PASEBA-1860 file (N, C-alpha, C; in nm, 3 decimals):
! residues 203
1> MSRAELPD> -11.776/-16.744/-2.688/-11.881/-16.828/-2.725/-12.032/-16.878/-2.765 ~ -12.064/-16.750/-2.784/-12.281/-16.829/-2.715/-12.339/-16.924/-2.797 ~ -12.438/-17.020/-2.663/-12.512/-17.074/-2.803/-12.492/-17.071/-2.898 ~ -12.573/-16.967/-2.919/-12.603/-16.871/-3.009/-12.545/-16.919/-3.153 ~ -12.386/-16.847/-3.084/-12.316/-16.818/-3.245/-12.213/-16.930/-3.249 ~ -12.299/-17.033/-3.232/-12.157/-17.221/-3.257/-12.208/-17.192/-3.407 ~ -12.073/-17.262/-3.487/-12.090/-17.302/-3.597/-12.128/-17.334/-3.626 ~ -12.169/-17.373/-3.740/-12.265/-17.517/-3.842/-12.248/-17.516/-3.912
9> APACARNR> -12.229/-17.639/-3.941/-12.229/-17.690/-4.098/-12.313/-17.803/-4.176 ~ -12.417/-17.715/-4.204/-12.546/-17.770/-4.233/-12.497/-17.947/-4.305 ~ -12.400/-17.994/-4.376/-12.424/-18.070/-4.403/-12.382/-18.173/-4.335 ~ -12.353/-18.167/-4.233/-12.270/-18.279/-4.069/-12.431/-18.354/-4.081 ~ -12.523/-18.272/-4.028/-12.665/-18.275/-4.028/-12.655/-18.405/-4.101 ~ -12.629/-18.367/-4.252/-12.722/-18.446/-4.330/-12.613/-18.586/-4.441 ~ -12.441/-18.622/-4.319/-12.421/-18.681/-4.424/-12.360/-18.794/-4.261 ~ -12.413/-18.726/-4.153/-12.336/-18.785/-4.033/-12.401/-18.974/-4.049
17> DSILMHLA> -12.508/-18.967/-4.077/-12.564/-19.115/-4.055/-12.504/-19.240/-4.103 ~ -12.528/-19.174/-4.298/-12.446/-19.283/-4.373/-12.309/-19.314/-4.332 ~ -12.209/-19.225/-4.309/-12.053/-19.164/-4.227/-12.068/-19.314/-4.068 ~ -12.173/-19.229/-3.960/-12.129/-19.353/-3.907/-12.202/-19.454/-3.907 ~ -12.241/-19.528/-4.009/-12.257/-19.702/-4.036/-12.069/-19.722/-4.107 ~ -12.087/-19.653/-4.143/-11.996/-19.711/-4.161/-11.810/-19.678/-4.088 ~ -11.842/-19.661/-4.019/-11.711/-19.631/-3.858/-11.770/-19.726/-3.810 ~ -11.880/-19.771/-3.722/-11.851/-19.862/-3.649/-11.831/-19.960/-3.680
25> RLLCGSSR> -11.855/-20.001/-3.789/-11.806/-20.112/-3.866/-11.617/-20.163/-3.914 ~ -11.548/-20.016/-3.955/-11.464/-20.036/-3.977/-11.394/-20.017/-3.816 ~ -11.447/-19.942/-3.656/-11.384/-19.924/-3.616/-11.413/-19.961/-3.483 ~ -11.442/-20.137/-3.462/-11.489/-20.226/-3.366/-11.361/-20.251/-3.325 ~ -11.305/-20.259/-3.355/-11.162/-20.311/-3.274/-11.054/-20.200/-3.286 ~ -11.081/-20.077/-3.259/-11.005/-19.910/-3.234/-11.021/-19.906/-3.183 ~ -10.938/-19.845/-2.995/-10.978/-19.786/-2.905/-10.871/-19.610/-2.975 ~ -10.809/-19.558/-3.003/-10.817/-19.419/-3.040/-10.829/-19.380/-3.195
33> VLEVGSGT> -10.936/-19.287/-3.188/-10.908/-19.204/-3.332/-10.853/-19.091/-3.318 ~ -10.745/-19.020/-3.419/-10.766/-18.914/-3.516/-10.828/-18.811/-3.573 ~ -10.862/-18.732/-3.564/-11.022/-18.691/-3.651/-10.934/-18.550/-3.734 ~ -10.830/-18.548/-3.812/-10.704/-18.427/-3.879/-10.846/-18.373/-3.978 ~ -10.861/-18.213/-3.913/-10.989/-18.097/-3.945/-11.069/-18.149/-3.857 ~ -11.139/-18.153/-3.829/-11.236/-18.147/-3.758/-11.377/-18.030/-3.728 ~ -11.325/-17.951/-3.814/-11.399/-17.789/-3.873/-11.466/-17.784/-3.739 ~ -11.621/-17.779/-3.829/-11.744/-17.743/-3.657/-11.704/-17.829/-3.502
41> GQHAVYFA> -11.640/-17.914/-3.517/-11.670/-18.003/-3.416/-11.773/-18.132/-3.417 ~ -11.892/-18.072/-3.545/-12.018/-18.127/-3.538/-11.954/-18.324/-3.570 ~ -11.937/-18.325/-3.602/-11.953/-18.487/-3.651/-11.897/-18.498/-3.488 ~ -11.720/-18.449/-3.450/-11.683/-18.543/-3.335/-11.771/-18.576/-3.247 ~ -11.929/-18.406/-3.155/-11.946/-18.460/-3.084/-12.112/-18.598/-3.080 ~ -12.144/-18.574/-3.188/-12.224/-18.693/-3.234/-12.158/-18.815/-3.279 ~ -12.048/-18.850/-3.330/-12.014/-18.995/-3.331/-11.948/-19.040/-3.230 ~ -11.866/-18.935/-3.126/-11.812/-18.986/-2.984/-11.954/-19.095/-2.932
49> PRLPHLQW> -12.016/-19.074/-2.879/-12.094/-19.061/-2.815/-12.151/-19.217/-2.847 ~ -12.183/-19.210/-2.954/-12.224/-19.356/-3.004/-12.174/-19.465/-3.096 ~ -12.005/-19.442/-3.016/-11.890/-19.479/-3.053/-11.754/-19.482/-2.937 ~ -11.848/-19.563/-2.794/-11.784/-19.537/-2.671/-11.671/-19.580/-2.600 ~ -11.611/-19.688/-2.767/-11.510/-19.749/-2.751/-11.408/-19.695/-2.777 ~ -11.428/-19.544/-2.860/-11.336/-19.484/-2.883/-11.238/-19.394/-2.789 ~ -11.149/-19.329/-2.811/-11.094/-19.245/-2.765/-11.132/-19.136/-2.844 ~ -11.251/-19.046/-2.913/-11.222/-18.941/-3.044/-11.165/-18.835/-3.000
57> QTSERAQE> -11.004/-18.769/-3.103/-10.950/-18.719/-3.090/-10.927/-18.568/-3.151 ~ -11.014/-18.513/-3.149/-11.016/-18.359/-3.262/-10.896/-18.327/-3.273 ~ -10.922/-18.253/-3.405/-10.828/-18.161/-3.387/-10.847/-18.026/-3.541 ~ -10.741/-17.881/-3.509/-10.821/-17.830/-3.627/-10.679/-17.732/-3.592 ~ -10.655/-17.626/-3.683/-10.570/-17.525/-3.680/-10.647/-17.444/-3.569 ~ -10.520/-17.357/-3.543/-10.492/-17.293/-3.426/-10.664/-17.186/-3.452 ~ -10.644/-17.138/-3.591/-10.758/-17.037/-3.560/-10.948/-17.086/-3.572 ~ -10.895/-17.196/-3.555/-11.055/-17.289/-3.573/-11.074/-17.337/-3.457
65> LTGVESWL> -11.001/-17.355/-3.326/-11.022/-17.451/-3.210/-11.126/-17.412/-3.106 ~ -11.152/-17.247/-3.120/-11.270/-17.229/-3.065/-11.357/-17.305/-3.106 ~ -11.421/-17.293/-3.213/-11.531/-17.343/-3.264/-11.566/-17.471/-3.267 ~ -11.435/-17.622/-3.251/-11.430/-17.675/-3.179/-11.464/-17.736/-3.106 ~ -11.380/-17.701/-3.010/-11.440/-17.621/-2.834/-11.602/-17.613/-2.787 ~ -11.628/-17.510/-2.908/-11.806/-17.468/-2.838/-11.867/-17.556/-2.807 ~ -11.805/-17.626/-2.868/-11.913/-17.754/-2.971/-11.919/-17.878/-2.879 ~ -11.750/-17.923/-2.821/-11.736/-17.977/-2.729/-11.724/-17.972/-2.593
73> VKRPSENL> -11.760/-17.840/-2.486/-11.862/-17.796/-2.376/-11.997/-17.799/-2.415 ~ -12.054/-17.739/-2.527/-12.191/-17.808/-2.550/-12.289/-17.976/-2.524 ~ -12.222/-18.012/-2.556/-12.185/-18.159/-2.598/-12.107/-18.256/-2.539 ~ -12.062/-18.232/-2.430/-11.928/-18.365/-2.349/-11.904/-18.446/-2.383 ~ -11.855/-18.558/-2.381/-11.855/-18.687/-2.387/-11.713/-18.740/-2.294 ~ -11.715/-18.838/-2.270/-11.594/-18.900/-2.201/-11.479/-18.878/-2.284 ~ -11.579/-18.974/-2.355/-11.443/-19.025/-2.478/-11.430/-18.896/-2.616 ~ -11.414/-18.840/-2.559/-11.422/-18.713/-2.610/-11.332/-18.603/-2.578
81> PAPLQLDV> -11.170/-18.603/-2.533/-11.054/-18.510/-2.502/-11.060/-18.364/-2.581 ~ -10.994/-18.291/-2.486/-10.998/-18.158/-2.536/-10.949/-18.138/-2.682 ~ -10.949/-18.086/-2.823/-10.924/-18.063/-2.930/-10.769/-18.032/-2.929 ~ -10.660/-18.090/-3.046/-10.531/-18.088/-3.019/-10.493/-17.923/-3.161 ~ -10.404/-17.868/-3.137/-10.402/-17.836/-3.258/-10.279/-17.881/-3.352 ~ -10.341/-17.877/-3.497/-10.293/-17.938/-3.626/-10.290/-17.891/-3.712 ~ -10.161/-17.846/-3.780/-10.202/-17.744/-3.960/-10.156/-17.868/-3.961 ~ -10.220/-17.913/-4.091/-10.186/-18.045/-4.183/-9.988/-17.981/-4.259
89> DGAWPGIR> -9.992/-17.878/-4.277/-9.801/-17.790/-4.350/-9.724/-17.758/-4.172 ~ -9.793/-17.752/-4.093/-9.750/-17.744/-4.000/-9.681/-17.881/-3.880 ~ -9.659/-17.819/-3.757/-9.591/-17.956/-3.684/-9.759/-18.006/-3.638 ~ -9.761/-18.158/-3.626/-9.795/-18.288/-3.604/-9.818/-18.303/-3.478 ~ -9.888/-18.279/-3.378/-9.889/-18.347/-3.183/-9.840/-18.517/-3.215 ~ -9.760/-18.528/-3.146/-9.639/-18.648/-3.085/-9.768/-18.773/-3.018 ~ -9.895/-18.765/-3.140/-9.898/-18.916/-3.103/-9.930/-19.017/-3.167 ~ -9.953/-19.137/-3.163/-10.050/-19.224/-3.189/-10.142/-19.275/-3.213
97> ADAIFTAN> -10.240/-19.362/-3.271/-10.339/-19.413/-3.324/-10.372/-19.506/-3.377 ~ -10.529/-19.541/-3.359/-10.509/-19.679/-3.463/-10.581/-19.604/-3.591 ~ -10.663/-19.489/-3.605/-10.714/-19.492/-3.738/-10.692/-19.347/-3.698 ~ -10.695/-19.267/-3.769/-10.737/-19.144/-3.904/-10.912/-19.122/-4.010 ~ -10.886/-19.032/-3.952/-11.028/-18.977/-3.993/-11.066/-18.833/-4.034 ~ -11.082/-18.835/-4.110/-11.074/-18.691/-4.199/-11.202/-18.638/-4.323 ~ -11.261/-18.531/-4.331/-11.430/-18.551/-4.323/-11.374/-18.362/-4.416 ~ -11.429/-18.381/-4.556/-11.444/-18.267/-4.654/-11.240/-18.216/-4.632
105> TLHILSMR> -11.179/-18.228/-4.639/-11.080/-18.172/-4.574/-10.974/-18.136/-4.752 ~ -10.971/-18.284/-4.852/-10.853/-18.276/-4.907/-10.881/-18.220/-5.061 ~ -11.040/-18.188/-5.045/-10.990/-18.068/-5.189/-11.056/-17.980/-5.161 ~ -11.016/-17.878/-5.014/-10.963/-17.714/-5.011/-10.818/-17.750/-4.965 ~ -10.758/-17.804/-4.916/-10.647/-17.819/-4.921/-10.579/-17.867/-5.058 ~ -10.402/-17.769/-5.036/-10.333/-17.746/-5.193/-10.254/-17.855/-5.232 ~ -10.296/-17.911/-5.351/-10.188/-18.114/-5.343/-10.082/-18.126/-5.240 ~ -9.990/-17.943/-5.264/-9.878/-18.063/-5.186/-9.917/-18.053/-4.968
113> SVQHFFCR> -10.020/-18.024/-4.942/-10.060/-18.059/-4.852/-10.108/-18.143/-4.854 ~ -10.160/-18.157/-4.937/-10.211/-18.346/-4.876/-10.088/-18.394/-4.983 ~ -9.997/-18.417/-4.999/-9.897/-18.483/-4.971/-9.884/-18.479/-4.886 ~ -9.842/-18.399/-4.815/-9.781/-18.349/-4.679/-9.861/-18.421/-4.520 ~ -10.005/-18.471/-4.614/-10.087/-18.499/-4.471/-10.028/-18.623/-4.519 ~ -10.038/-18.688/-4.621/-10.050/-18.892/-4.686/-9.916/-18.880/-4.650 ~ -9.801/-18.813/-4.544/-9.674/-18.853/-4.524/-9.673/-18.869/-4.424 ~ -9.716/-18.803/-4.301/-9.777/-18.795/-4.168/-9.819/-18.816/-4.121
121> VADILEPD> -9.896/-18.862/-4.197/-10.000/-18.988/-4.111/-9.921/-19.105/-4.128 ~ -9.835/-19.171/-4.203/-9.793/-19.277/-4.186/-9.675/-19.326/-4.055 ~ -9.638/-19.167/-3.937/-9.608/-19.136/-3.891/-9.657/-19.135/-3.784 ~ -9.849/-19.130/-3.775/-9.885/-19.148/-3.697/-9.981/-19.261/-3.590 ~ -10.007/-19.375/-3.746/-10.067/-19.478/-3.742/-10.030/-19.620/-3.664 ~ -10.104/-19.638/-3.649/-10.009/-19.763/-3.572/-10.049/-19.880/-3.672 ~ -9.939/-20.004/-3.648/-9.927/-20.106/-3.744/-10.127/-20.151/-3.804 ~ -10.130/-20.188/-3.892/-10.229/-20.175/-3.952/-10.325/-20.137/-3.892
129> GLLIVYGP> -10.303/-19.962/-3.902/-10.402/-19.847/-3.887/-10.472/-19.859/-4.058 ~ -10.620/-19.769/-3.955/-10.649/-19.689/-4.045/-10.677/-19.588/-4.117 ~ -10.666/-19.543/-4.264/-10.669/-19.387/-4.274/-10.856/-19.425/-4.338 ~ -10.964/-19.306/-4.272/-11.042/-19.309/-4.321/-11.056/-19.194/-4.408 ~ -11.100/-19.171/-4.477/-11.055/-19.008/-4.602/-11.262/-19.042/-4.650 ~ -11.321/-18.902/-4.565/-11.494/-18.855/-4.658/-11.428/-18.765/-4.720 ~ -11.524/-18.745/-4.841/-11.590/-18.597/-4.916/-11.553/-18.657/-5.041 ~ -11.577/-18.568/-5.128/-11.647/-18.560/-5.301/-11.471/-18.630/-5.378
137> MKIKGEFV> -11.436/-18.714/-5.477/-11.327/-18.758/-5.561/-11.355/-18.828/-5.711 ~ -11.289/-18.752/-5.790/-11.277/-18.829/-5.920/-11.275/-18.993/-5.952 ~ -11.285/-19.119/-6.000/-11.241/-19.160/-6.018/-11.234/-19.196/-6.152 ~ -11.113/-19.168/-6.176/-11.035/-19.229/-6.355/-11.111/-19.161/-6.406 ~ -11.068/-19.056/-6.372/-11.063/-18.919/-6.394/-11.182/-18.874/-6.383 ~ -11.337/-18.910/-6.392/-11.458/-18.853/-6.405/-11.487/-18.815/-6.301 ~ -11.548/-18.713/-6.297/-11.678/-18.657/-6.207/-11.764/-18.730/-6.136 ~ -11.780/-18.782/-6.048/-11.934/-18.870/-6.044/-12.013/-18.762/-5.993
145> GSTNADFD> -12.122/-18.725/-6.106/-12.229/-18.652/-6.063/-12.186/-18.511/-6.138 ~ -12.309/-18.456/-6.197/-12.326/-18.333/-6.271/-12.244/-18.275/-6.102 ~ -12.310/-18.256/-6.001/-12.341/-18.152/-5.917/-12.180/-18.116/-5.844 ~ -12.072/-18.248/-5.870/-11.969/-18.229/-5.825/-11.828/-18.218/-5.895 ~ -11.876/-18.159/-6.050/-11.805/-18.117/-6.179/-11.778/-17.932/-6.150 ~ -11.945/-17.951/-6.071/-12.029/-17.768/-6.044/-11.917/-17.711/-5.943 ~ -11.898/-17.850/-5.777/-11.880/-17.763/-5.708/-11.712/-17.736/-5.722 ~ -11.656/-17.879/-5.884/-11.536/-17.837/-5.801/-11.439/-17.714/-5.874
153> LELKTRDP> -11.589/-17.630/-5.950/-11.457/-17.547/-6.098/-11.494/-17.456/-5.936 ~ -11.632/-17.397/-5.879/-11.655/-17.329/-5.755/-11.492/-17.300/-5.649 ~ -11.494/-17.443/-5.617/-11.325/-17.471/-5.504/-11.247/-17.378/-5.634 ~ -11.198/-17.398/-5.751/-11.112/-17.347/-5.839/-11.113/-17.163/-5.822 ~ -11.162/-17.190/-5.895/-11.219/-17.042/-5.819/-11.161/-16.964/-5.720 ~ -11.208/-16.997/-5.591/-11.191/-16.945/-5.487/-11.071/-16.912/-5.495 ~ -11.007/-17.064/-5.486/-10.847/-17.117/-5.459/-10.790/-17.194/-5.589 ~ -10.702/-17.217/-5.672/-10.686/-17.283/-5.774/-10.595/-17.360/-5.714
161> ERGIRDLE> -10.525/-17.381/-5.603/-10.462/-17.425/-5.554/-10.650/-17.545/-5.488 ~ -10.752/-17.577/-5.481/-10.834/-17.660/-5.474/-10.888/-17.728/-5.552 ~ -10.939/-17.801/-5.508/-10.971/-17.936/-5.633/-11.025/-18.086/-5.592 ~ -11.128/-18.117/-5.570/-11.114/-18.276/-5.630/-11.083/-18.274/-5.673 ~ -11.041/-18.447/-5.574/-10.941/-18.549/-5.632/-10.938/-18.614/-5.712 ~ -10.832/-18.661/-5.770/-10.813/-18.822/-5.892/-10.787/-18.924/-5.728 ~ -10.921/-19.015/-5.744/-10.893/-19.109/-5.646/-10.713/-19.207/-5.648 ~ -10.716/-19.212/-5.792/-10.560/-19.272/-5.824/-10.429/-19.204/-5.790
169> WLDQLATD> -10.464/-19.094/-5.792/-10.301/-18.959/-5.758/-10.352/-19.036/-5.553 ~ -10.427/-19.019/-5.507/-10.407/-19.046/-5.384/-10.399/-19.200/-5.339 ~ -10.425/-19.273/-5.428/-10.377/-19.404/-5.427/-10.228/-19.439/-5.467 ~ -10.133/-19.346/-5.522/-10.073/-19.336/-5.551/-10.007/-19.276/-5.397 ~ -10.026/-19.156/-5.368/-9.941/-19.095/-5.266/-9.997/-19.203/-5.089 ~ -10.110/-19.314/-5.123/-10.093/-19.362/-5.053/-9.971/-19.478/-5.026 ~ -9.944/-19.545/-5.176/-9.866/-19.675/-5.164/-9.746/-19.550/-5.093 ~ -9.689/-19.476/-5.124/-9.598/-19.420/-5.064/-9.536/-19.419/-4.951
177> ARLSREEL> -9.710/-19.402/-4.933/-9.681/-19.402/-4.774/-9.731/-19.481/-4.636 ~ -9.691/-19.635/-4.762/-9.697/-19.692/-4.737/-9.899/-19.770/-4.636 ~ -9.956/-19.742/-4.722/-10.074/-19.777/-4.728/-10.129/-19.864/-4.860 ~ -10.257/-19.961/-4.848/-10.288/-19.997/-4.945/-10.419/-19.958/-4.942 ~ -10.530/-19.945/-4.983/-10.666/-19.942/-5.003/-10.697/-20.044/-4.973 ~ -10.832/-20.073/-4.878/-10.945/-20.149/-4.857/-11.060/-20.153/-4.920 ~ -11.099/-20.014/-4.872/-11.285/-19.979/-4.901/-11.291/-19.900/-5.038 ~ -11.336/-19.835/-5.106/-11.392/-19.767/-5.181/-11.570/-19.773/-5.200
185> NYLPANNQ> -11.615/-19.686/-5.086/-11.782/-19.687/-5.084/-11.840/-19.527/-5.108 ~ -11.950/-19.554/-5.193/-12.017/-19.446/-5.288/-12.136/-19.417/-5.171 ~ -12.113/-19.336/-5.118/-12.235/-19.238/-5.003/-12.293/-19.131/-5.082 ~ -12.418/-19.135/-4.990/-12.465/-19.024/-5.064/-12.439/-18.876/-5.100 ~ -12.568/-18.817/-5.273/-12.497/-18.672/-5.185/-12.343/-18.682/-5.350 ~ -12.313/-18.761/-5.384/-12.157/-18.825/-5.465/-12.084/-18.807/-5.377 ~ -12.042/-18.822/-5.273/-11.937/-18.827/-5.264/-11.926/-18.948/-5.147 ~ -11.821/-19.042/-5.142/-11.677/-19.130/-5.118/-11.655/-19.172/-4.939
193> LVVWRKND> -11.634/-19.306/-4.975/-11.552/-19.298/-4.801/-11.478/-19.431/-4.846 ~ -11.332/-19.360/-4.824/-11.239/-19.427/-4.887/-11.151/-19.473/-4.782 ~ -11.081/-19.601/-4.759/-11.070/-19.676/-4.619/-10.906/-19.734/-4.670 ~ -10.800/-19.670/-4.590/-10.738/-19.719/-4.635/-10.654/-19.787/-4.555 ~ -10.496/-19.907/-4.545/-10.499/-19.970/-4.434/-10.302/-19.934/-4.422 ~ -10.248/-19.931/-4.343/-10.115/-19.889/-4.320/-10.080/-20.066/-4.341 ~ -9.926/-20.022/-4.435/-9.905/-20.207/-4.451/-9.760/-20.142/-4.367 ~ -9.668/-20.208/-4.334/-9.511/-20.221/-4.217/-9.488/-20.248/-4.321
201> NKE> -9.462/-20.389/-4.400/-9.445/-20.521/-4.446/-9.300/-20.487/-4.546 ~ -9.211/-20.505/-4.522/-9.105/-20.395/-4.648/-9.019/-20.549/-4.729 ~ -9.059/-20.572/-4.873/-9.009/-20.705/-4.921/-8.874/-20.627/-4.910
END
C-alpha cells in the first residue's frame, strides 16, 4: 500500500486532541494499553509518541490489519508494536493490559458483539485496570444532540444490528463483567468518553 493509498478517517484529526487530554490524565500510571478496533491506526500513531511511558498495542480484524500496519510503518514509534489480530466475536490474544481503549466501535457492533466485548475485557484487564470507551451514547434513553439521532437512524438503515447504545445498558454489562463506572466525560461533536474500572473484589 502506497502512502497515497493510506486509509484516512477524517474524524481522527478532529477528535484526537480532546481524547488525548483525558488519556494523558487517566493513563499516567499505566504501562500497557490494548486498543480494540484500531481502525486506520491514526489514533495510535498520534497517541503513542505523546504517551511514551506506555506500550500502545493496536488490534484489528484480519481484513483491516494492512491499513493499521501501513500507518505504523509511516509513523513508527518505539512504544508502538505490530498490530494484533483481534475479532471481538472470535479469539482474543492472550495478553494482559492495564487499560483497554476503543473509539467509535460499540455503535457499529451488534448488541451481541458488544456483550461479548465486555465479557472478554474482564479477561484482559489487570486488577484495577481501566476500560475507556469513546463515541456517541444515549443517556437515560435520550440522544445527546439531534445529530446523534440522525446518525443512529443512518446506522440502523445500513444494518439494523447497529445503533447508538444506552449508557445504562453498557453500565449493566460492565457490572456483570466486574467493572464499575468512574467517569462520564462529554466531548465535542456530541461524543462521550466513559471510564470503567475493573473491580475483582467479591462479596
